[in-house]
C-alpha positions in Angstrom: 8.0 3.2 4.3 6.1 6.3 5.9 4.0 6.6 8.9 0.6 6.2 8.5 -0.2 10.3 8.4 1.8 12.2 8.0 0.6 14.8 9.9 0.4 18.5 9.3 3.8 18.6 10.8 6.1 16.0 9.3 5.3 12.8 11.5 4.1 10.9 8.4 6.7 11.0 5.6 8.8 9.1 8.0 10.3 6.6 6.0 9.7 3.0 6.8 10.7 1.8 10.0 8.5 -0.2 11.1 8.0 -2.3 14.5 10.1 -5.7 14.5 8.1 -8.5 14.6 9.0 -12.2 14.3 9.4 -14.2 11.2 7.7 -17.5 11.9 5.8 -16.2 14.6 3.3 -18.2 17.7 3.1 -14.7 18.3 1.1 -11.7 16.6 2.7 -9.9 13.8 2.7 -6.2 13.4 1.0 -5.2 9.9 0.1 -2.2 8.1 -0.9 -1.3 5.0 2.1 0.7 3.2 2.1 2.6 -0.1 4.7 2.5 -2.5 3.9 3.6 -6.5 7.3 1.6 -7.7 6.3 -1.4 -6.0 2.5 -1.7 -6.9 3.5 -0.9 -10.7 5.3 -4.0 -10.2 3.1 -5.7 -8.2 0.5 -4.9 -10.8 2.5 -5.5 -13.5 3.0 -9.7 -11.9 -0.9 -9.7 -11.6 -2.5 -8.3 -15.1 -1.7 -11.5 -17.4 -2.5 -14.0 -14.5 -6.3 -11.8 -13.8 -6.5 -11.4 -17.3 -7.0 -15.0 -18.2 -9.0 -15.2 -15.2 -11.6 -13.0 -17.0 -11.0 -10.4 -14.3 -10.2 -7.0 -15.7 -7.1 -6.2 -14.2 -8.1 -2.0 -13.9 -10.8 -2.8 -11.5 -8.3 -4.8 -9.0 -6.5 -3.1 -6.5 -3.3 -4.0 -4.8 -2.5 -3.2 -1.4 1.3 -3.5 0.3 1.0 -5.4 3.7 4.3 -4.2 5.6 5.0 -7.3 8.0 7.8 -9.9 7.8 4.8 -12.8 8.2 4.5 -14.7 4.6 0.7 -13.9 3.4 -1.3 -13.1 0.1 -4.4 -13.5 -0.6 -6.8 -12.5 -3.7 -10.4 -10.7 -4.0 -12.9 -10.5 -7.1 -11.6 -6.8 -6.4 -7.9 -6.5 -4.4 -5.0 -8.8 -4.2 -2.8 -8.3 -1.0 0.8 -9.2 -0.9 3.1 -8.9 3.1 6.8 -8.1 1.9 7.5 -10.9 3.8 6.4 -13.4 1.2 7.8 -10.7 -1.8 11.2 -10.9 -0.2 11.3 -14.6 0.0 10.2 -14.7 -3.8 13.4 -16.2 -5.3 11.8 -14.7 -9.2 9.2 -12.9 -10.6 8.1 -16.5 -11.7 7.4 -17.7 -8.2 5.8 -14.3 -7.3 3.7 -14.9 -10.1 2.9 -18.6 -9.4 1.4 -17.4 -5.2 -1.0 -14.8 -7.1 -2.2 -17.4 -9.5 -2.7 -19.6 -6.5 -4.7 -17.1 -4.7 -6.8 -16.1 -7.8 -7.2 -19.6 -8.5 -9.0 -20.1 -5.1 -11.7 -17.2 -6.7 -11.9 -19.1 -9.7 -13.2 -21.8 -8.2 -15.4 -20.3 -5.9 -13.5 -20.7 -2.7 -14.1 -17.8 -0.2 -13.1 -17.3 3.3 -14.0 -20.0 5.9 -15.2 -17.6 8.6 -16.8 -14.0 7.3 -16.8 -12.6 3.6 -13.6 -10.8 2.8 -16.4 -7.5 2.2 -16.6 -7.3 5.5 -13.4 -6.3 6.6 -13.4 -2.6 4.2 -10.9 -3.7 2.3 -10.0 -0.1 0.6 -6.7 1.0 2.2 -7.9 4.4 3.6 -4.3 4.4 5.7 -0.9 4.8 4.3 -1.6 7.2 1.6 1.8 9.1 1.1 3.8 8.6 -2.0 7.0 6.8 -1.0 5.2 5.9 1.8 7.4 2.1 1.7 6.7 1.0 5.2 4.7 2.4 7.9 6.0 3.5 11.4 4.3 3.6 13.7 6.4 5.5 15.8 4.5 6.8 18.6 2.0 8.5 16.6 -1.5 8.9 18.1 -3.3 9.5 14.5 -1.0 6.4 13.8 -2.9 4.4 16.4 -5.9 5.5 15.5 -5.7 5.0 11.8 -4.5 1.3 12.7 -7.3 0.6 14.8 -9.6 1.5 12.0 -8.2 -1.4 9.9 -8.7 -3.6 12.9 -11.6 -5.7 10.9 -9.8 -5.2 7.5 -6.7 -7.3 9.5 -8.6 -9.1 11.6 -10.6 -10.7 8.1 -7.2 -11.9 6.7 -6.5 -14.1 9.9 -9.5 -15.4 9.4 -8.7 -17.4 6.0 -8.6 -20.6 5.5 -9.1 -23.1 2.9 -9.5 -27.5 3.5 -6.5 -29.6 1.4 -9.1 -30.1 -0.7 -9.4 -26.4 -1.8 -6.0 -26.3 -2.4 -5.6 -28.2 -4.6 -8.1 -27.5 -6.8 -6.8 -23.6 -6.3 -3.5 -25.2 -7.5 -5.0 -27.0 -10.6 -6.9 -23.9 -11.3 -3.6 -21.5 -10.8 -1.8 -23.7 -12.9 -4.3 -23.2 -16.1 -3.8 -19.9 -14.9 -0.7 -19.7 -15.7 -0.4 -22.0 -18.7 -3.7 -19.9 -20.0 -1.3 -16.4 -19.8 1.6 -18.0 -21.7 3.9 -17.6 -18.2 5.3 -20.9 -16.5 3.9 -22.9 -14.2 7.7 -24.3 -12.6 7.3 -21.2 -9.9 4.3 -22.1 -8.4 5.6 -25.8 -7.9 8.9 -24.6 -6.7 7.5 -21.9 -4.4 5.7 -24.8 -1.7 8.5 -27.0 -2.3 10.7 -24.1 -1.0 8.4 -24.7 2.1 7.7 -28.2 2.1 9.6 -28.5 5.4 6.3 -26.3 6.6 4.3 -29.6 6.7 6.1 -31.3 9.8 5.9 -27.6 12.0 2.8 -27.6 14.3 0.3 -25.3 14.0 2.0 -22.5 16.1 5.3 -22.4 14.1 3.9 -22.3 10.1 4.1 -19.2 8.6 0.8 -17.3 8.4 -0.1 -18.4 4.9 0.7 -22.4 5.6 -1.7 -22.3 8.2 -4.5 -20.9 6.2 -2.9 -22.8 3.2 -2.3 -26.3 4.9 0.4 -27.7 2.3 1.3 -31.0 1.8 3.9 -33.0 0.1 1.4 -35.2 -2.0 -0.3 -31.9 -3.2 3.0 -30.7 -4.4 4.2 -33.2 -6.7 0.9 -33.7 -7.8 0.8 -30.1 -8.6 5.0 -30.1 -10.4 3.2 -33.2 -12.3 0.9 -31.1 -13.3 2.7 -27.8 -14.8 5.5 -29.4 -16.4 3.9 -30.9 -19.0 2.6 -27.6 -20.0 3.5 -26.0 -22.8 5.6 -23.1 -21.2 7.1 -24.7 -18.6 10.1 -24.0 -20.1 10.0 -20.2 -20.3 11.8 -18.4 -18.6 11.5 -14.8 -16.7 12.3 -11.9 -19.3 15.2 -9.6 -18.3 13.0 -6.4 -17.8 11.2 -8.7 -15.0 14.2 -10.1 -13.5 15.3 -6.9 -12.9 12.2 -4.9 -11.6 12.2 -7.5 -9.2 15.6 -7.1 -8.2 15.2 -3.3 -7.6 11.3 -4.5 -6.1 13.5 -6.8 -2.8 16.3 -4.3 -2.6 14.0 -1.3 -2.0 12.2 -3.3 0.2 15.6 -4.4 1.9 16.9 -1.2 2.0 13.4 0.3 4.0 13.1 -2.5 6.3 16.1 -4.5 7.0 18.6 -1.3 6.4 21.5 -2.2 9.1 21.4 -6.1 7.3 20.9 -4.3 3.8 24.3 -2.5 4.8 26.0 -5.2 4.8 24.0 -7.6 1.9 24.4 -5.5 -1.0 27.8 -4.7 -1.3 29.8 -1.3 -1.0 31.9 -2.1 -3.8 28.8 -3.3 -6.2 28.2 -1.3 -9.2 24.8 -2.6 -9.8 21.9 -1.1 -9.7 20.3 -2.6 -7.0 23.0 -2.7 -4.4 23.1 1.0 -4.8 19.3 1.4 -4.3 19.0 -0.3 -1.8 22.5 0.9 0.1 21.5 4.4 -0.4 17.8 4.2 1.4 19.4 2.2 4.3 21.7 5.1 4.7 18.5 7.3 5.1 17.4 4.9 6.8 20.4 5.0 9.1 19.8 8.9 9.5 23.0 9.6 7.2 21.3 11.6 4.6 24.5 12.9 3.2 25.6 9.7 1.6 22.1 8.6 1.2 22.0 11.4 -1.7 25.2 11.4 -2.7 24.3 7.9 -3.9 21.2 9.3 -5.8 22.7 11.8 -7.2 24.9 9.0 -9.2 22.2 7.0 -10.0 20.4 10.1 -11.6 23.4 10.5 -13.4 23.1 7.4 -15.0 18.7 7.6 -15.2 17.0 10.5 -15.4 14.0 9.7 -16.3 13.9 8.2 -13.3 10.6 9.2 -11.5 11.1 7.0 -8.2 14.8 8.4 -7.6 13.7 12.3 -7.8 10.8 10.8 -5.5 13.5 9.4 -3.5 16.1 12.6 -3.2 12.7 14.8 -2.4 11.8 12.6 0.4 15.1 12.2 2.3 16.2 16.2 1.7 12.4 17.0 3.3 12.7 14.3 6.0 16.0 16.3 6.9 14.7 19.9 7.4 15.8 20.9 3.6 12.0 21.6 2.2 12.8 24.4 -0.1 15.8 22.0 -1.2 13.1 19.1 -1.7 10.4 21.2 -3.9 12.6 21.0 -7.1 13.7 17.6 -7.1 9.7 16.4 -6.2 8.1 18.4 -9.0 10.7 16.5 -11.4 8.9 13.8 -10.3 5.7 14.5 -11.1 7.1 15.7 -14.5 8.1 12.4 -15.1 4.9 10.6 -13.6 1.9 13.0 -13.5 -0.1 10.0 -13.1 1.2 9.3 -10.1 -1.2 10.7 -7.3 1.3 10.1 -4.0 4.5 11.6 -6.0 1.4 14.6 -6.0 1.0 14.7 -2.3 4.6 14.3 -1.5 4.8 17.3 -3.9 1.8 19.3 -2.1 3.2 18.6 1.3 6.5 20.7 0.6 4.9 23.3 -0.9 2.4 24.0 1.8 5.2 23.8 4.3 7.1 26.3 2.7 4.8 29.0 4.3 4.5 31.2 1.1 0.8 32.0 -0.5 1.9 31.4 -3.6 3.2 27.7 -3.1 0.5 27.2 -0.6 -2.0 27.9 -3.2 -0.1 26.2 -6.0 0.4 22.6 -3.1 -3.9 22.7 -2.7 -3.9 22.5 -6.4 -1.6 19.7 -6.4 -3.3 17.6 -4.0 -6.5 18.2 -5.3 -5.4 16.8 -8.5 -4.3 13.2 -6.5 -7.5 13.5 -4.7 -9.2 13.1 -8.0 -7.7 9.8 -8.5 -8.0 8.7 -4.9 -10.7 10.5 -3.2 -9.8 8.0 0.0 -5.9 9.6 0.0 -6.3 9.8 4.0 -3.7 12.0 4.0 -3.7 14.5 1.5 -7.0 15.1 2.9 -5.0 15.9 6.2 -2.7 17.8 4.7 -5.0 19.7 2.8 -6.9 21.2 5.5 -3.6 22.3 6.5 -3.2 24.1 3.4 -6.7 25.7 3.7 -5.9 26.7 7.2 -3.1 28.0 6.4 -4.6 30.1 4.2 -8.1 31.3 6.0 -10.1 29.6 4.6 -12.0 27.4 7.5 -14.8 25.9 6.5 -12.7 24.2 3.8 -10.1 23.5 6.4 -13.0 22.2 8.3 -14.7 20.0 5.4 -11.2 18.9 4.4 -10.8 17.0 8.2 -14.1 16.1 8.1 -12.7 13.9 5.1 -9.6 13.0 6.2 -11.7 11.5 9.6 -13.9 9.9 7.6 -11.4 7.8 5.4 -9.2 6.7 8.5 -13.0 5.7 10.2 -13.3 8.1 13.1 -17.1 8.9 11.8 -18.0 10.8 15.1 -15.0 13.2 14.2 -16.1 13.0 10.6 -19.5 14.0 11.4 -17.9 17.1 14.3 -16.1 18.1 11.9 -18.5 18.3 9.1 -21.0 19.8 11.0 -18.2 22.8 12.1 -18.1 23.1 8.1 -21.9 23.9 7.7 -21.8 26.5 9.7 -18.8 28.4 8.1 -19.5 27.6 4.3 -22.1 29.0 2.0 -25.4 27.6 1.5 -26.1 25.6 -1.3 -22.4 25.3 -2.7 -20.6 22.1 -3.7 -18.7 22.3 -0.1 -21.8 22.3 1.7 -23.5 19.4 0.0 -20.4 17.4 0.5 -19.9 18.2 4.6 -24.0 17.2 4.9 -23.3 14.5 3.1 -20.5 12.9 5.2 -23.0 14.1 8.5 -25.7 12.1 7.2 -23.3 8.4 6.9 -20.7 9.4 9.7 -23.5 7.8 12.2 -25.5 11.5 13.2 -27.4 12.0 16.5 -30.8 12.8 17.0 -30.0 16.5 17.3 -28.3 16.4 13.8 -30.9 15.3 12.3 -33.1 17.7 13.9 -31.3 20.6 12.8 -30.4 18.9 9.4 -34.6 18.1 8.7 -35.0 21.9 10.4 -33.4 23.9 7.5 -35.1 21.3 4.6 -31.8 18.9 4.4 -33.1 15.8 5.4 -37.1 14.8 5.3 -37.5 13.7 8.9 -36.1 13.3 12.0 -35.9 9.2 12.5 -33.3 7.7 12.4 
């Protein structure tokens, strides 16, 4: 869906181009953290009953969407991650919930990464926090490259995950119990692993990453099948609502990630919503905005209260230089879903691009509201810096730039801009104090500490 950082220009909302990668891949595949409110909500809905059954508060668990064709997933005490490749391979919600239950089962069984703890990776997704951002595009952007470099330790930790066959069996059993406790069928858990039984005979390099870190065996699959078949909820089916949401999620990913394939996969004469949604997104990705907008307008006529259709329409109009036209649909998306910060970021970006003082000031307000919900939204900080710069508020612009650099992991630049902000802001204000805080946590130099100590902001120059 998006490029990692939609810069003050329009780089980031570049919709979902991703570097191509091999699907089963001996070579390392490209991975990026990506954002999309609609998909995140669907994954959260799948996860909630399983996390609750495990005694974990779902509100405390962050959902990460990872742009990679590799089949992979993971769970930690406060985070769950899903590769787009895994989502597209899961046939139905129950299969995906089976994988979720298995990963939560590792937590319930007390398993951790074989080499290093996940917490050391800095799981917070400080990258790619633009609305509609269904898939991140690097697209040669230096900003994007810097941001992705900041997440290298995160992806390194994912690569270090590994469990023994014994641990896998225990996670299977724990996952099966969690599914049943949540009132869900364990059928999908067994069927998902059975679908990839053939991976057992592949050598290490040819396996999906998931089955390199989660070794599979026929004995394990049969043991799991016997376990779930006798559970009371085994024959329980996915609800029509869940099936519809699953189809929409996969259609959206197909449209963004595989537009050429989506055009053929989703028949032009098809009248169902997922097919038309996928084609609209695919036309957008294939640089045919007018065809995409016509399809979206038809869908909006049928579903005028769907915030994601308005979001998509606004995104397309903005991306193709029709900024003034983008305001109305983006404003409508926020009205329909005011609790979604990514939609406010989209609207804020459009408002500050209109170059009217009143619109820019309104855009600042939208970005600040988004940041009260997601303070680590790097793109929102980047846009806020642009807006303050346009308003001639130099100190606030430097502070927002410091925040941006802080959340993409560039401590040196965060410190530099925070020091500049302190020089321009009124001493003692909340903004001045925040700039000081950034300096103190961003590896200040001895000279920085000496200056701070001289003015009384710190007690000592010793490090």
